[in-house]
DRENFIZA-571416 format. One record per residue (C-alpha): x, y, z. Coordinates in nm, 2 decimals. Layout:
<nodes>
[[X; Y; Z]],
...
</nodes>
This chain:
<nodes>
[[-0.68; 0.93; -2.65]],
[[-0.49; 0.74; -2.38]],
[[-0.41; 0.90; -2.04]],
[[-0.04; 0.96; -2.13]],
[[-0.11; 1.15; -2.45]],
[[-0.38; 1.35; -2.27]],
[[-0.13; 1.44; -2.01]],
[[0.11; 1.55; -2.27]],
[[-0.16; 1.77; -2.44]],
[[-0.25; 1.91; -2.09]],
[[0.11; 2.00; -2.03]],
[[0.14; 2.17; -2.38]],
[[-0.15; 2.39; -2.28]],
[[0.06; 2.52; -1.99]],
[[-0.08; 2.31; -1.71]],
[[0.12; 2.13; -1.44]],
[[0.05; 1.93; -1.13]],
[[0.27; 2.03; -0.84]],
[[0.34; 1.72; -0.64]],
[[0.47; 1.68; -0.28]],
[[0.65; 1.36; -0.24]],
[[0.67; 1.23; 0.12]],
[[0.98; 1.02; 0.18]],
[[1.32; 1.01; 0.01]],
[[1.39; 0.64; 0.06]],
[[1.41; 0.36; -0.19]],
[[1.07; 0.44; -0.35]],
[[1.06; 0.81; -0.29]],
[[1.39; 0.89; -0.46]],
[[1.29; 0.68; -0.76]],
[[0.96; 0.86; -0.78]],
[[1.13; 1.20; -0.77]],
[[1.35; 1.10; -1.06]],
[[1.05; 0.97; -1.26]],
[[0.83; 1.28; -1.20]],
[[1.11; 1.51; -1.34]],
[[1.07; 1.32; -1.66]],
[[0.69; 1.29; -1.68]],
[[0.47; 1.54; -1.87]],
[[0.25; 1.78; -1.67]],
[[0.38; 1.70; -1.33]],
[[0.69; 1.78; -1.12]],
[[0.82; 1.73; -0.76]],
[[0.74; 2.07; -0.62]],
[[0.83; 1.97; -0.26]],
[[1.02; 1.67; -0.11]],
[[0.95; 1.60; 0.25]],
[[1.20; 1.39; 0.45]],
[[1.31; 1.37; 0.81]],
[[1.67; 1.39; 0.70]],
[[1.74; 1.68; 0.47]],
[[2.07; 1.55; 0.33]],
[[1.90; 1.23; 0.21]],
[[1.64; 1.44; 0.03]],
[[1.91; 1.66; -0.13]],
[[2.08; 1.35; -0.27]],
[[1.75; 1.24; -0.42]],
[[1.70; 1.57; -0.60]],
[[2.06; 1.56; -0.72]],
[[2.01; 1.22; -0.86]],
[[1.70; 1.35; -1.04]],
[[1.92; 1.61; -1.21]],
[[1.89; 1.91; -0.99]],
[[2.19; 2.13; -0.90]],
[[2.26; 2.12; -0.53]],
[[2.33; 2.49; -0.52]],
[[1.97; 2.56; -0.64]],
[[1.79; 2.34; -0.39]],
[[1.61; 2.52; -0.11]],
[[1.60; 2.35; 0.23]],
[[1.35; 2.53; 0.46]],
[[1.09; 2.47; 0.73]],
[[0.95; 2.83; 0.68]],
[[0.61; 2.82; 0.50]],
[[0.67; 3.15; 0.32]],
[[1.01; 3.05; 0.19]],
[[0.87; 2.71; 0.07]],
[[0.58; 2.87; -0.10]],
[[0.80; 3.12; -0.28]],
[[1.04; 2.85; -0.40]],
[[0.76; 2.64; -0.53]],
[[0.61; 2.93; -0.72]],
[[0.95; 3.01; -0.86]],
[[0.99; 2.64; -0.97]],
[[1.29; 2.60; -0.74]],
[[1.32; 2.25; -0.59]],
[[1.25; 2.27; -0.22]],
[[1.29; 2.03; 0.07]],
[[1.14; 2.04; 0.41]],
[[1.17; 1.82; 0.72]],
[[0.82; 1.94; 0.85]],
[[0.54; 1.75; 0.69]],
[[0.28; 1.94; 0.89]],
[[0.34; 2.25; 0.67]],
[[0.19; 2.08; 0.36]],
[[-0.17; 2.16; 0.46]],
[[-0.09; 2.53; 0.45]],
[[0.08; 2.53; 0.11]],
[[-0.17; 2.64; -0.16]],
[[0.08; 2.56; -0.43]],
[[0.06; 2.18; -0.38]],
[[-0.19; 1.99; -0.58]],
[[-0.12; 1.62; -0.51]],
[[0.05; 1.45; -0.22]],
[[0.22; 1.12; -0.27]],
[[0.29; 0.93; 0.05]],
[[0.58; 0.69; 0.00]],
[[0.73; 0.62; 0.35]],
[[0.55; 0.31; 0.47]],
[[0.55; 0.46; 0.82]],
[[0.21; 0.42; 0.98]],
[[0.17; 0.71; 1.22]],
[[0.36; 0.96; 1.01]],
[[0.18; 0.85; 0.69]],
[[-0.16; 0.87; 0.85]],
[[-0.10; 1.22; 0.97]],
[[0.03; 1.35; 0.64]],
[[-0.25; 1.20; 0.44]],
[[-0.54; 1.31; 0.66]],
[[-0.40; 1.66; 0.70]],
[[-0.36; 1.69; 0.32]],
[[-0.71; 1.57; 0.24]],
[[-0.86; 1.80; 0.50]],
[[-0.67; 2.09; 0.33]],
[[-0.83; 2.00; 0.00]],
[[-0.53; 1.82; -0.16]],
[[-0.55; 1.49; -0.34]],
[[-0.36; 1.20; -0.20]],
[[-0.19; 0.91; -0.38]],
[[-0.08; 0.65; -0.13]],
[[0.21; 0.41; -0.17]],
[[0.16; 0.33; 0.20]],
[[-0.03; 0.00; 0.21]],
[[0.04; -0.02; 0.58]],
[[-0.19; 0.28; 0.65]],
[[-0.45; 0.17; 0.41]],
[[-0.48; -0.18; 0.56]],
[[-0.52; -0.02; 0.91]],
[[-0.74; 0.28; 0.86]],
[[-0.81; 0.30; 0.49]],
[[-1.19; 0.32; 0.54]],
[[-1.15; 0.62; 0.76]],
[[-0.93; 0.80; 0.51]],
[[-1.17; 0.71; 0.23]],
[[-1.45; 0.88; 0.42]],
[[-1.25; 1.19; 0.49]],
[[-1.18; 1.22; 0.12]],
[[-1.54; 1.18; 0.04]],
[[-1.64; 1.45; 0.28]],
[[-1.38; 1.70; 0.16]],
[[-1.43; 1.64; -0.21]],
[[-1.08; 1.52; -0.26]],
[[-0.94; 1.20; -0.42]],
[[-0.77; 0.93; -0.21]],
[[-0.63; 0.64; -0.40]],
[[-0.38; 0.36; -0.39]],
[[-0.11; 0.37; -0.66]],
[[-0.01; 0.20; -0.99]],
[[0.32; 0.02; -0.96]],
[[0.27; -0.10; -0.60]],
[[0.15; -0.46; -0.61]],
[[-0.20; -0.37; -0.47]],
[[-0.25; -0.12; -0.75]],
[[-0.11; -0.34; -1.02]],
[[-0.32; -0.64; -0.90]],
[[-0.63; -0.42; -0.88]],
[[-0.58; -0.30; -1.24]],
[[-0.53; -0.66; -1.34]],
[[-0.85; -0.77; -1.17]],
[[-1.05; -0.51; -1.36]],
[[-0.88; -0.61; -1.68]],
[[-0.99; -0.97; -1.63]],
[[-1.34; -0.87; -1.52]],
[[-1.37; -0.64; -1.82]],
[[-1.34; -0.95; -2.05]],
[[-1.63; -1.12; -1.87]],
[[-1.44; -1.35; -1.63]],
[[-1.54; -1.40; -1.27]],
[[-1.25; -1.37; -1.03]],
[[-1.16; -1.70; -0.88]],
[[-0.83; -1.59; -0.72]],
[[-0.62; -1.27; -0.72]],
[[-0.26; -1.38; -0.66]],
[[0.04; -1.20; -0.53]],
[[0.36; -1.38; -0.64]],
[[0.64; -1.45; -0.38]],
[[0.96; -1.63; -0.43]],
[[1.04; -1.72; -0.07]],
[[0.88; -1.68; 0.27]],
[[1.01; -1.72; 0.63]],
[[0.76; -1.59; 0.88]],
[[1.04; -1.59; 1.15]],
[[1.28; -1.37; 0.96]],
[[1.42; -1.09; 1.17]],
[[1.62; -0.77; 1.09]],
[[1.94; -0.96; 1.17]],
[[1.85; -1.21; 0.90]],
[[1.78; -0.93; 0.66]],
[[2.10; -0.72; 0.68]],
[[2.27; -0.87; 0.37]],
[[1.96; -0.83; 0.16]],
[[1.90; -0.48; 0.27]],
[[2.26; -0.38; 0.20]],
[[2.24; -0.54; -0.14]],
[[1.92; -0.37; -0.24]],
[[1.97; -0.04; -0.06]],
[[1.65; -0.08; 0.13]],
[[1.57; -0.04; 0.49]],
[[1.59; -0.33; 0.74]],
[[1.23; -0.29; 0.83]],
[[1.11; -0.30; 0.47]],
[[1.33; -0.59; 0.38]],
[[1.22; -0.79; 0.69]],
[[0.85; -0.72; 0.62]],
[[0.89; -0.85; 0.27]],
[[1.08; -1.16; 0.39]],
[[0.84; -1.26; 0.67]],
[[0.53; -1.21; 0.45]],
[[0.38; -0.92; 0.64]],
[[0.40; -0.68; 0.35]],
[[0.24; -0.93; 0.11]],
[[-0.04; -1.00; 0.36]],
[[-0.09; -0.62; 0.40]],
[[-0.09; -0.57; 0.02]],
[[-0.35; -0.84; -0.03]],
[[-0.57; -0.69; 0.25]],
[[-0.56; -0.36; 0.06]],
[[-0.68; -0.54; -0.26]],
[[-0.94; -0.73; -0.07]],
[[-1.09; -0.42; 0.09]],
[[-1.10; -0.25; -0.25]],
[[-1.28; -0.55; -0.42]],
[[-1.46; -0.75; -0.15]],
[[-1.24; -1.05; -0.22]],
[[-1.15; -1.24; 0.09]],
[[-0.87; -1.48; 0.21]],
[[-0.98; -1.85; 0.21]],
[[-0.81; -1.89; 0.55]],
[[-0.60; -1.69; 0.79]],
[[-0.26; -1.62; 0.62]],
[[-0.39; -1.76; 0.29]],
[[-0.27; -2.09; 0.15]],
[[0.05; -1.98; -0.02]],
[[0.06; -2.23; -0.31]],
[[0.40; -2.36; -0.42]],
[[0.35; -2.39; -0.79]],
[[0.46; -2.29; -1.14]],
[[0.29; -2.09; -1.42]],
[[0.21; -2.41; -1.60]],
[[0.03; -2.56; -1.30]],
[[-0.10; -2.26; -1.11]],
[[-0.47; -2.31; -1.20]],
[[-0.47; -2.67; -1.11]],
[[-0.26; -2.63; -0.79]],
[[-0.46; -2.33; -0.66]],
[[-0.80; -2.47; -0.73]],
[[-0.71; -2.79; -0.55]],
[[-0.67; -2.60; -0.22]],
[[-0.94; -2.34; -0.23]],
[[-1.27; -2.39; -0.06]],
[[-1.44; -2.10; -0.24]],
[[-1.40; -1.86; -0.53]],
[[-1.34; -1.49; -0.50]],
[[-1.03; -1.49; -0.29]],
[[-0.69; -1.33; -0.25]],
[[-0.39; -1.56; -0.21]],
[[-0.03; -1.59; -0.32]],
[[0.21; -1.83; -0.50]],
[[0.54; -1.95; -0.38]],
[[0.84; -2.03; -0.59]],
[[0.81; -2.09; -0.96]],
[[0.91; -1.85; -1.24]],
[[0.67; -1.57; -1.16]],
[[0.94; -1.30; -1.11]],
[[0.78; -1.00; -0.94]],
[[0.44; -1.05; -1.10]],
[[0.08; -1.07; -1.01]],
[[-0.18; -1.31; -1.15]],
[[-0.55; -1.36; -1.16]],
[[-0.74; -1.69; -1.21]],
[[-1.07; -1.61; -1.39]],
[[-1.36; -1.83; -1.48]],
[[-1.54; -1.76; -1.81]],
[[-1.90; -1.64; -1.78]],
[[-2.00; -1.86; -2.07]],
[[-1.74; -2.15; -2.09]],
[[-1.91; -2.32; -2.39]],
[[-1.88; -2.01; -2.61]],
[[-1.55; -1.87; -2.46]],
[[-1.37; -2.20; -2.43]],
[[-1.29; -2.25; -2.80]],
[[-1.16; -1.90; -2.83]],
[[-0.94; -1.94; -2.52]],
[[-0.79; -2.26; -2.66]],
[[-0.72; -2.08; -2.99]],
[[-0.55; -1.80; -2.79]],
[[-0.33; -2.07; -2.62]],
[[-0.49; -1.99; -2.28]],
[[-0.58; -2.35; -2.19]],
[[-0.89; -2.55; -2.19]],
[[-1.07; -2.37; -1.90]],
[[-1.32; -2.30; -1.77]],
[[-1.06; -2.14; -1.54]],
[[-0.77; -1.94; -1.69]],
[[-0.46; -1.78; -1.56]],
[[-0.39; -1.41; -1.65]],
[[-0.04; -1.32; -1.56]],
[[0.15; -0.99; -1.54]],
[[0.52; -1.06; -1.48]],
[[0.62; -0.74; -1.32]],
[[0.52; -0.45; -1.10]],
[[0.75; -0.14; -1.14]],
[[0.66; 0.06; -0.83]],
[[0.76; 0.43; -0.89]],
[[0.79; 0.40; -1.27]],
[[0.42; 0.34; -1.29]],
[[0.31; 0.59; -1.03]],
[[0.27; 0.89; -1.27]],
[[-0.02; 0.71; -1.44]],
[[-0.22; 0.73; -1.11]],
[[-0.13; 1.09; -1.06]],
[[-0.24; 1.17; -1.42]],
[[-0.58; 1.00; -1.36]],
[[-0.63; 1.19; -1.04]],
[[-0.54; 1.53; -1.20]],
[[-0.73; 1.49; -1.53]],
[[-1.02; 1.27; -1.43]],
[[-1.06; 1.30; -1.05]],
[[-1.05; 0.92; -1.06]],
[[-0.92; 0.69; -0.79]],
[[-0.75; 0.37; -0.90]],
[[-0.87; 0.21; -0.58]],
[[-0.97; 0.26; -0.22]],
[[-1.19; 0.07; 0.02]],
[[-1.53; 0.00; -0.12]],
[[-1.69; 0.01; 0.22]],
[[-1.61; -0.11; 0.57]],
[[-1.32; -0.35; 0.55]],
[[-1.37; -0.72; 0.49]],
[[-1.02; -0.81; 0.60]],
[[-0.78; -0.74; 0.88]],
[[-0.41; -0.81; 0.91]],
[[-0.35; -0.95; 1.26]],
[[-0.02; -0.97; 1.46]],
[[0.12; -1.31; 1.51]],
[[0.41; -1.39; 1.76]],
[[0.74; -1.44; 1.57]],
[[0.88; -1.61; 1.88]],
[[0.77; -1.69; 2.23]],
[[0.68; -1.35; 2.38]],
[[0.67; -1.27; 2.75]],
[[0.44; -1.05; 2.94]],
[[0.60; -0.70; 2.97]],
[[0.76; -0.70; 2.63]],
[[0.72; -0.41; 2.40]],
[[0.62; -0.52; 2.05]],
[[0.82; -0.36; 1.77]],
[[0.57; -0.38; 1.49]],
[[0.60; -0.44; 1.11]],
[[0.94; -0.57; 1.00]],
[[1.07; -0.62; 1.35]],
[[1.18; -0.90; 1.58]],
[[0.86; -0.98; 1.77]],
[[0.57; -1.03; 1.53]],
[[0.45; -1.08; 1.17]],
[[0.12; -1.02; 1.00]],
[[-0.14; -1.25; 0.86]],
[[-0.45; -1.15; 0.67]],
[[-0.79; -1.28; 0.79]],
[[-1.15; -1.19; 0.74]],
[[-1.28; -0.93; 0.98]],
[[-1.49; -1.21; 1.15]],
[[-1.19; -1.43; 1.19]],
[[-0.98; -1.14; 1.32]],
[[-1.23; -1.04; 1.59]],
[[-1.05; -0.99; 1.92]],
[[-0.70; -0.99; 1.77]],
[[-0.44; -0.72; 1.75]],
[[-0.41; -0.54; 1.41]],
[[-0.05; -0.55; 1.30]],
[[-0.07; -0.18; 1.22]],
[[-0.10; -0.10; 1.59]],
[[0.16; -0.35; 1.72]],
[[0.45; -0.10; 1.76]],
[[0.23; 0.08; 2.02]],
[[0.15; -0.24; 2.22]],
[[0.31; -0.38; 2.53]],
[[0.22; -0.74; 2.63]],
[[0.03; -0.80; 2.96]],
[[0.02; -1.17; 2.90]],
[[0.26; -1.41; 2.73]],
[[0.20; -1.54; 2.38]],
[[0.35; -1.85; 2.22]],
[[0.53; -1.85; 1.89]],
[[0.30; -1.85; 1.59]],
[[-0.01; -1.77; 1.79]],
[[-0.21; -1.46; 1.70]],
[[-0.18; -1.19; 1.96]],
[[-0.52; -1.12; 2.13]],
[[-0.60; -0.75; 2.17]],
[[-0.68; -0.80; 2.53]],
[[-0.33; -0.94; 2.59]],
[[-0.17; -0.60; 2.52]],
[[-0.17; -0.25; 2.66]],
[[-0.19; 0.01; 2.38]],
[[-0.04; 0.36; 2.39]],
[[-0.35; 0.57; 2.39]],
[[-0.15; 0.87; 2.29]],
[[-0.04; 0.71; 1.96]],
[[-0.21; 0.87; 1.66]],
[[-0.28; 0.55; 1.48]],
[[-0.44; 0.39; 1.79]],
[[-0.68; 0.69; 1.82]],
[[-0.75; 0.69; 1.44]],
[[-0.83; 0.32; 1.44]],
[[-1.08; 0.36; 1.72]],
[[-1.24; 0.64; 1.52]],
[[-1.27; 0.40; 1.22]],
[[-1.43; 0.13; 1.44]],
[[-1.68; 0.39; 1.56]],
[[-1.75; 0.51; 1.20]],
[[-1.85; 0.15; 1.11]],
[[-2.07; 0.13; 1.42]],
[[-1.86; -0.18; 1.50]],
[[-1.75; -0.29; 1.85]],
[[-1.39; -0.20; 1.89]],
[[-1.15; -0.43; 2.06]],
[[-0.95; -0.12; 2.14]],
[[-1.19; 0.07; 2.36]],
[[-1.34; 0.42; 2.32]],
[[-1.18; 0.68; 2.09]],
[[-1.03; 1.02; 2.14]],
[[-1.13; 1.23; 1.84]],
[[-0.85; 1.35; 1.61]],
[[-0.93; 1.63; 1.37]],
[[-1.25; 1.66; 1.18]],
</nodes>
């Protein structure tokens, strides 16, 4: 029986997963709507810094505004959840104390905020489904270890490109193909795009300026591919990957032409790939498999392109939640210490004394590299807490020793802890412990 029919049967038996959704932005409000229409799960709590935005999200999901409880009082929240009344809080720190929450879905994309929520939830015995690739790329190995210690599940999510691509990789491997390249598909890329350039797109799509800019300048795609790489041990062929301008008909030929190795993450540019993902796989027995693949209209091989033309973000997320609830199974998380890093690169000439503004901003963009290639460079996930002590030229990676980091920033302290956990020399200096 498939996961969805099993979830329907579980719901008919009177079971229900009570989900806390963190964030009522573009993804969060879509997820709330989907959960209200999925068997065996519901949005028991919506957490957002602006209560009015969260109220609108619940209204769009079909709830009457007069029945929505807005509270930062744990007892009131707990009572509303137990009474099946939709409830909103602006205080994410309360989640750890709510026994009536089973699964936490982090959907903000905010690094410090997301890291705090996920770690607090795991330490309180709650499973975490992450739609926050930014946190996973920065401290995913640390979070994975906290989940292992606490007996909880931490996983990336179906619908997001990392989750969709990971699913697709396993599908291709399950048919006996070796992974040559796992490909994110992008239409356009401008690494120097700024929030000013993004305003029209953000208004059209009802997305935040930071999110829109991070997509446009390629940072988000590099982060997503780092998440996939660290969950599979695939690597980029070079810093920033190749970014092959191609079409579905020529993708195998064009990608293989530039690669120096197999087993990589990369991306396509242009072409009719829509919002898809793709995998180039090599048959494990080309002489036997080749005739079948030709008959299936999949080309002559031995390398074949397996394409999924969409990723549907929040619409697919309930599948991950169902697998966590029913099977205690993670779709994906770091297999071990990271094999990749996303480093900060100067978006323009930067002067000593400037404060970096991080992902989706005016000062830097992110490029994936192997951990060896990224040694001594500033991770993009820490950039918003960095002030330059030396100037950096446009399109140069930003050395870690050219910035002063805010030692009080949560993500800086957590990253130092992750480096110590790996017994790896940290470019950031000694850690200050955070939690257990």
